[in-house]
C-alpha positions in Angstrom: 0.0 0.0 0.0 1.3 3.4 -0.8 2.1 6.0 1.8 -0.4 8.5 0.4 -3.9 7.5 1.4 -7.2 9.2 0.7 -9.1 10.6 3.7 -11.9 8.0 3.4 -9.5 5.1 3.5 -7.8 6.7 6.5 -11.1 7.0 8.4 -12.0 3.4 7.6 -8.6 2.1 8.8 -8.8 4.2 11.9 -12.3 2.8 12.7 -11.1 -0.8 12.2 -8.1 -0.1 14.5 -10.4 1.1 17.3 -12.7 -1.9 16.9 -10.0 -4.4 18.0 -9.5 -2.8 21.4 -10.6 -4.4 24.7 -13.9 -3.5 26.3 -13.8 -1.1 29.2 -12.9 -2.7 32.6 -16.2 -1.7 34.2 -18.2 -3.6 31.6 -16.9 -7.0 32.9 -18.8 -7.0 36.2 -21.9 -5.5 34.5 -22.1 -8.3 32.0 -20.7 -11.4 33.7 -21.3 -10.6 37.4 -19.2 -9.0 40.1 -16.9 -11.8 41.1 -16.1 -13.2 37.6 -12.5 -13.1 36.5 -13.1 -12.6 32.8 -10.7 -10.8 30.6 -12.1 -7.6 28.9 -11.1 -8.9 25.5 -13.8 -11.6 25.6 -16.5 -9.0 25.3 -15.2 -7.6 22.0 -16.6 -9.2 18.9 -14.2 -7.8 16.4 -11.1 -10.0 17.0 -8.8 -9.0 14.2 -5.0 -8.8 13.9 -3.1 -6.9 11.3 -1.1 -10.0 10.3 -3.9 -12.6 10.3 -7.0 -11.1 8.7 -7.3 -8.0 6.5 -10.1 -5.5 6.1 -11.5 -4.3 2.9 -10.8 -0.6 3.1 
């Protein structure tokens, strides 16, 4: 991919980068209960890594 990207492509790539983050820490007790030791990454549905799966931007 070239270094010069259009603004629309930059916005789509930025949104996809934000979607792979963990959920907030306060969401874990709200969803799973207070004493559950669940990792915040389990709540996120968009599990994507830059090396494994690509996006269509």
